[in-house]
C-alpha positions in Angstrom: 46.4 193.8 -61.9 49.3 192.2 -59.5 49.9 188.7 -59.1 51.3 187.3 -56.0 54.9 187.6 -57.6 54.6 191.1 -58.3 53.8 191.9 -54.8 56.8 189.9 -53.6 58.8 191.8 -55.8 57.1 194.9 -54.6 58.3 194.5 -51.2 62.0 193.2 -52.1 62.2 197.0 -53.6 61.4 198.5 -50.2 58.0 199.6 -51.9 54.0 199.1 -51.6 51.7 198.1 -53.5 50.0 202.3 -52.7 53.1 203.6 -53.9 53.1 201.9 -57.0 49.5 202.7 -57.9 50.0 206.3 -57.0 53.2 205.9 -59.5 51.0 204.5 -62.2 48.4 207.3 -61.8 51.1 210.2 -62.6 51.6 207.9 -65.6 48.3 208.3 -66.7 47.0 211.7 -65.1 50.6 213.8 -65.0 52.0 216.3 -62.7 50.7 219.5 -62.0 51.1 222.2 -64.8 53.9 224.8 -63.9 53.0 228.7 -63.9 56.0 229.3 -66.2 56.4 233.2 -66.8 58.9 233.5 -69.4 62.2 232.3 -70.9 65.3 233.5 -68.6 67.4 235.3 -71.0 70.4 237.8 -71.2 68.1 240.3 -70.9 66.5 238.5 -67.9 68.2 236.3 -65.9 71.5 235.0 -67.7 74.5 236.6 -66.4 77.7 237.6 -69.0 80.5 238.8 -67.8 83.9 240.3 -69.5 87.1 238.7 -69.8 88.4 241.3 -66.9 85.5 240.2 -64.8 86.5 236.8 -65.4 89.7 237.0 -64.5 89.1 239.1 -61.3 86.0 236.4 -60.3 88.4 233.7 -61.0 91.5 235.4 -58.7 88.8 236.0 -55.7 87.7 232.6 -55.9 92.0 231.3 -56.0 92.1 233.0 -52.7 89.1 232.0 -51.2 89.5 228.1 -51.9 92.4 228.3 -49.6 90.3 228.8 -46.7 87.4 226.7 -47.8 86.5 222.5 -48.0 85.6 221.8 -51.2 83.8 218.7 -52.5 83.1 217.6 -56.2 79.9 215.9 -56.6 79.5 213.5 -59.5 76.0 211.7 -60.0 77.6 208.3 -61.7 75.0 206.0 -60.7 73.4 205.7 -64.5 74.3 202.2 -66.6 75.6 202.8 -70.0 73.2 201.2 -71.7 71.3 204.2 -73.4 74.7 204.6 -75.2 74.2 201.8 -76.8 70.7 201.7 -77.9 71.1 201.6 -81.6 73.6 198.8 -81.3 71.3 196.9 -79.2 68.3 197.2 -81.0 70.5 196.1 -84.0 72.0 192.9 -82.1 68.7 191.9 -81.3 67.0 191.7 -84.7 69.5 188.8 -85.0 69.8 188.8 -88.3 71.7 186.5 -90.5 75.2 188.0 -91.7 74.2 188.3 -95.0 70.9 189.9 -94.1 73.0 192.1 -91.4 75.3 193.7 -94.8 72.1 194.3 -96.2 70.4 196.4 -93.5 73.5 198.1 -93.2 73.5 199.4 -97.0 70.0 200.2 -96.7 68.1 201.0 -93.7 68.8 205.0 -92.4 67.9 203.6 -88.8 71.5 201.6 -88.9 73.3 204.4 -89.9 74.8 204.8 -86.3 75.6 201.0 -86.2 77.7 201.5 -89.7 79.0 204.8 -87.9 80.2 202.9 -85.2 81.8 199.8 -86.9 83.6 201.8 -89.6 84.9 204.5 -86.9 85.6 201.7 -84.3 89.4 201.8 -84.4 88.9 205.7 -83.3 87.1 204.7 -80.1 89.9 204.2 -76.8 88.1 201.1 -75.9 89.6 199.6 -79.4 92.9 198.1 -78.5 91.3 196.2 -75.3 88.4 195.2 -77.9 90.6 194.0 -80.3 92.9 192.1 -77.8 89.8 190.0 -76.8 88.2 189.0 -80.1 91.7 188.3 -81.1 92.3 185.5 -77.6 89.0 184.0 -79.2 90.4 183.2 -82.1 88.7 186.0 -84.5 90.1 188.3 -87.0 87.4 191.8 -86.5 88.5 193.1 -90.1 87.5 189.9 -91.2 84.2 189.6 -89.0 83.2 193.2 -90.6 84.0 192.1 -94.2 81.8 188.8 -94.1 78.6 190.9 -91.7 79.1 189.1 -89.0 78.8 192.3 -87.0 76.6 190.5 -83.9 79.9 188.7 -83.4 81.4 192.1 -82.6 78.5 193.6 -80.6 78.4 190.7 -79.0 82.2 191.5 -77.4 81.5 195.3 -77.1 77.9 195.1 -75.3 77.7 191.6 -73.5 80.1 189.9 -70.5 81.7 188.0 -73.8 83.9 191.2 -74.2 83.8 194.5 -72.6 80.1 194.0 -71.3 80.0 197.6 -71.8 75.9 197.5 -72.1 75.8 196.2 -68.5 78.6 198.6 -67.2 78.1 202.3 -65.8 79.4 205.5 -67.8 82.1 205.7 -65.2 84.0 202.5 -66.2 83.9 203.0 -70.3 87.1 204.2 -71.6 86.5 207.6 -73.2 89.9 209.1 -74.2 93.4 207.6 -76.0 96.3 209.4 -74.3 98.7 207.0 -76.8 100.2 205.3 -73.9 97.1 204.7 -71.5 93.4 205.1 -71.6 91.1 207.0 -69.6 87.6 206.2 -68.0 85.3 209.3 -67.6 85.8 208.4 -63.8 89.3 209.5 -64.5 89.0 212.5 -66.7 86.5 213.8 -63.0 89.9 213.6 -60.8 92.0 215.0 -63.6 89.6 217.7 -63.6 88.8 218.6 -60.2 92.7 218.5 -59.1 92.7 221.8 -61.3 90.2 223.5 -59.5 88.8 221.6 -56.6 91.3 221.3 -54.1 90.3 222.2 -50.5 92.1 224.1 -48.0 93.9 220.9 -46.7 95.4 220.1 -49.7 93.2 217.3 -50.5 90.5 217.0 -53.9 87.9 215.4 -52.6 85.1 214.0 -54.7 82.2 212.2 -54.4 80.3 209.8 -56.8 76.5 208.3 -56.4 77.1 204.7 -57.8 74.6 201.9 -58.0 75.5 199.2 -55.7 75.9 196.9 -58.4 78.9 198.6 -59.8 80.1 199.6 -56.6 83.1 197.1 -56.4 84.2 197.9 -59.7 84.3 201.6 -59.6 86.0 201.0 -56.1 88.8 198.9 -57.5 89.3 201.3 -60.2 89.9 204.2 -57.7 92.7 201.9 -56.1 94.4 201.0 -59.7 94.3 204.9 -60.8 94.4 206.7 -57.2 98.4 206.7 -57.0 99.0 208.0 -60.6 96.9 210.9 -60.2 98.5 211.3 -56.8 101.4 211.5 -58.2 101.0 213.4 -61.4 99.0 216.2 -59.3 101.0 216.6 -56.3 98.1 216.0 -54.1 95.6 213.4 -52.2 92.6 211.9 -53.1 89.8 211.4 -51.2 87.5 209.9 -53.0 83.9 208.9 -51.3 80.8 207.2 -52.7 76.9 206.3 -51.9 74.1 204.6 -53.0 70.8 205.7 -54.6 68.6 203.6 -52.1 66.2 201.1 -54.2 63.1 202.4 -52.5 63.5 205.9 -54.6 63.3 203.5 -58.0 60.1 204.0 -59.8 58.0 201.4 -61.6 58.2 201.4 -65.7 55.4 201.8 -67.8 54.5 200.8 -71.2 52.7 203.0 -73.9 49.7 202.3 -72.4 50.4 203.3 -69.0 50.2 199.6 -67.9 52.8 198.6 -65.8 56.2 197.2 -68.0 57.7 193.9 -68.1 60.7 192.2 -68.9 61.1 189.1 -71.2 60.2 186.9 -68.1 57.1 189.1 -66.9 58.7 190.6 -63.9 57.8 194.8 -63.0 60.7 196.8 -64.3 61.7 199.4 -61.7 64.3 202.3 -63.0 66.0 204.5 -60.6 63.6 207.4 -59.7 66.1 210.0 -61.8 68.7 212.5 -60.6 66.1 213.8 -58.2 66.2 210.6 -56.1 70.0 212.2 -55.8 69.1 214.9 -52.9 69.6 212.5 -50.0 72.9 211.7 -51.4 73.8 215.2 -51.9 72.0 216.5 -48.3 74.9 214.0 -46.9 77.7 215.9 -48.1 79.3 218.6 -46.0 81.5 221.3 -47.9 81.6 224.7 -48.1 81.7 224.8 -52.0 80.3 221.8 -53.7 80.6 221.4 -57.8 78.1 219.1 -59.3 78.8 218.1 -63.1 77.8 215.0 -64.4 79.9 211.8 -65.1 79.9 211.8 -69.1 80.6 215.3 -69.2 84.4 215.6 -69.8 87.4 216.3 -72.3 90.4 215.4 -72.4 93.4 217.1 -70.9 94.3 219.7 -74.4 90.8 221.0 -73.7 90.5 221.4 -70.2 91.9 225.3 -69.6 88.1 226.7 -70.5 86.2 224.2 -68.4 88.6 225.0 -65.1 88.4 229.1 -66.2 84.5 228.8 -66.1 84.3 226.7 -62.9 86.4 228.8 -60.9 83.6 232.0 -62.3 80.7 230.2 -61.0 82.4 229.1 -58.0 84.0 232.8 -57.5 80.4 234.5 -58.4 78.8 232.4 -55.9 80.9 233.3 -53.5 80.7 236.9 -53.8 76.3 236.4 -53.7 77.2 234.3 -50.2 79.1 237.1 -48.6 76.4 240.1 -49.5 73.8 237.1 -48.1 75.1 236.5 -45.2 75.7 240.2 -44.6 72.2 241.0 -45.1 71.1 237.8 -42.8 73.3 239.2 -39.9 71.8 242.6 -40.0 68.4 241.4 -40.4 68.9 239.0 -37.4 70.0 241.5 -35.0 66.9 243.7 -36.0 67.6 246.1 -38.0 64.4 246.5 -40.3 64.8 250.3 -41.3 63.1 250.8 -44.5 66.5 251.9 -46.4 67.8 247.9 -45.8 64.4 246.7 -47.0 65.2 248.2 -50.1 68.1 247.3 -50.1 67.9 243.9 -50.0 65.0 244.1 -52.4 67.3 245.4 -55.7 70.2 242.6 -54.6 67.5 240.1 -55.2 66.1 241.2 -57.9 69.2 242.5 -59.8 70.9 239.0 -59.0 68.8 236.2 -58.7 66.7 237.7 -60.8 63.4 237.5 -58.3 60.3 239.4 -59.1 58.3 240.1 -55.9 54.9 239.3 -55.9 52.0 242.5 -55.7 51.7 242.0 -52.2 54.9 242.6 -51.1 54.4 246.5 -51.4 51.4 246.6 -49.2 53.5 244.7 -46.2 54.6 246.0 -43.0 58.2 246.8 -42.4 58.2 243.8 -40.2 56.2 241.5 -42.6 58.9 242.8 -45.3 62.0 241.9 -43.0 60.0 238.0 -42.4 59.7 237.5 -46.2 63.4 239.1 -46.9 64.6 236.8 -44.3 62.9 233.8 -45.6 64.1 234.2 -48.9 67.6 235.2 -48.4 68.0 232.4 -46.0 68.0 229.2 -48.4 70.8 227.0 -49.7 72.5 229.0 -53.0 73.6 227.9 -56.7 75.1 229.7 -59.7 74.7 227.3 -62.7 76.4 227.7 -65.8 73.9 228.2 -69.2 75.0 227.4 -72.6 73.8 229.0 -75.6 71.2 226.4 -77.2 72.7 225.1 -80.6 70.2 222.1 -80.5 72.3 220.3 -77.5 70.1 218.2 -75.6 69.1 218.8 -72.3 66.3 221.4 -69.9 66.6 225.0 -69.9 66.7 228.1 -67.8 63.2 230.0 -66.8 61.2 232.1 -64.7 58.8 230.3 -62.8 55.8 232.0 -60.3 55.9 229.9 -57.0 52.5 229.7 -55.3 52.8 232.8 -53.4 53.2 234.3 -56.8 57.1 235.4 -56.0 58.6 234.7 -59.8 62.1 233.0 -59.5 64.7 231.4 -61.7 64.3 227.3 -62.1 65.9 225.1 -64.7 63.3 222.8 -66.8 63.0 220.1 -68.9 60.9 220.1 -72.2 58.4 217.4 -70.6 57.6 219.8 -68.0 56.0 222.2 -70.6 52.3 221.8 -72.0 52.7 223.2 -75.3 49.0 223.8 -75.8 49.3 226.3 -73.3 50.4 229.5 -75.2 52.7 230.6 -72.1 54.2 227.4 -71.9 54.7 227.7 -75.5 56.2 231.1 -75.8 58.5 230.9 -72.9 59.9 227.9 -74.2 60.2 229.3 -78.1 62.4 231.8 -76.7 64.5 230.4 -74.6 68.3 230.8 -75.7 69.9 228.6 -73.7 70.3 225.2 -72.3 71.1 223.3 -68.8 74.4 221.7 -69.4 74.4 220.4 -65.4 77.3 222.7 -64.3 76.5 224.1 -60.9 78.2 225.2 -57.8 76.4 224.9 -54.5 76.3 226.3 -51.1 74.6 224.9 -48.3 75.4 226.0 -45.4 73.4 229.2 -43.5 74.6 232.3 -42.2 75.6 231.0 -38.9 77.3 227.6 -40.4 74.7 225.4 -40.2 74.1 222.9 -42.8 70.4 223.1 -44.3 68.5 220.0 -44.6 68.1 220.4 -48.4 64.8 218.4 -48.4 63.2 221.2 -46.9 64.0 223.0 -50.5 62.3 220.3 -52.9 58.9 221.1 -54.8 57.3 217.6 -54.2 54.7 218.7 -56.7 57.0 218.8 -59.6 58.5 216.0 -61.6 58.6 214.7 -64.9 57.9 211.4 -67.2 60.7 210.7 -69.6 61.1 208.1 -72.6 63.8 205.3 -71.8 64.5 201.5 -72.9 65.2 198.7 -72.2 66.9 195.4 -74.0 66.0 197.6 -77.1 62.2 198.0 -76.0 61.0 201.4 -75.3 59.3 202.4 -72.1 58.3 205.5 -70.0 60.3 205.9 -67.0 58.9 208.6 -63.5 61.3 210.6 -62.8 60.9 212.4 -59.4 61.5 216.1 -58.7 65.1 216.6 -60.4 67.8 217.3 -58.5 68.5 220.7 -60.4 64.5 220.9 -61.4 62.1 220.8 -58.5 64.9 218.8 -55.6 66.2 223.0 -55.9 63.1 224.5 -56.3 63.4 227.0 -53.6 67.2 227.5 -53.7 68.2 230.9 -54.7 69.5 230.5 -58.2 71.7 232.5 -60.1 72.6 231.8 -64.2 75.8 232.4 -65.9 76.5 231.8 -69.4 79.7 229.5 -69.8 80.6 228.7 -73.3 79.5 225.4 -75.8 83.2 223.9 -75.2 82.4 223.2 -71.4 79.8 221.2 -72.5 80.5 217.8 -74.2 78.8 215.4 -72.8 78.3 211.3 -74.2 74.9 210.6 -74.4 75.5 207.5 -77.3 78.6 206.0 -77.9 79.5 207.8 -81.5 79.7 210.8 -79.4 82.6 209.7 -78.6 83.7 209.8 -82.3 83.6 213.7 -82.0 86.4 215.8 -82.0 86.4 217.2 -78.7 86.6 213.2 -77.7 89.4 212.5 -80.3 
């Protein structure tokens, strides 16, 4: 199955044949099926706060933040190639100018290309693109009129011009402010300044990046940091970490055989955001905000985002204070029936825990041990958005091996739709996951949790990706907000759709929120 060159390539990836074969077997057999209990909804698992409650919690957060170390953690290692999938596919057909015009006007599969070309002046990177094209003696309008679209796409996608198909989303220009353009990375700095400043007046951010793009991203930070420091009158401490290549996974084709590139080499892909639990585990902060690199808006739309970020963080602090209180009492040996009942009510109300039937038959010592373990875990408060057709996983209640039912975030690929329970839960889901989380990673004694102790290694999923316009299967490790946080205490809060504005394809930048 593997050639000598394959074996060498695998070794250079810091992997071995046994691990690769294990990954191939996952493509063939899939992951163990989850015991999904139900969807999490406002009636069962998702909290909705009134405007008055939001104001009160926000004030509590603002007051508390003055004594906290805060970090904003942004997964930013993904390349932007998926954003340009339709453009790459069109370009790879290598059509003549005449045929390009014919296909643009007849094939629905190229509607996105047509939309991109017709609205090209609306993109924040347009001026830079125009300058490069002019530099090489071309006229953009004339290229469009003559059907020389491939030339334009080359300047957008390849190193001949912007090279956007090979850059990370962090470096792409997202928004036009008239006298300057801001990348998605820049928007994260601007947003963090509004709610994530630590007790020492420093705004800290941590970006996970790929090694090949680290130099360019550091260069961008060096260029723009003085502007943000002056404009927001605070210092910025920006750190980076790499996703190690040994966490990459082999790609497969539709027949579950290894996927090879045009030169016959094996294709490895980052093992999904689940690999980032290693990166997150090295972040030390009282509060950690987590948000994806492509979910940003221009300044005039940031107010609502900031309001609900503070809500999530404030609610987490309220929950953590109560958890620390209970753990201190339990640690001092108080295992009265009244305390057991109070802790149980708290976990049921705040984290939607459904206790297993056998809990009622445990004696006081056993109940205290069970509740202590249940309380003494990392905490996450996650924003959830009403499901109106946007992409993303969703909130559900899932039974663990010991029959404790807890809140989890699941992707659609983790469902078996021939299973009636799975199907019913999925169809009754009302919200989806925008990846909007606030985390607490210290225990009640001030010790940092080892986050790897709270991963469910039996989770993971297979997703559809592309390379050079070709479809492939990718093996995702237990997702950072899925299986990697399976054994965390989790609370869900409804947040408005306006706080979720991802850029999954380049034409998403044409949406009103990004203009």
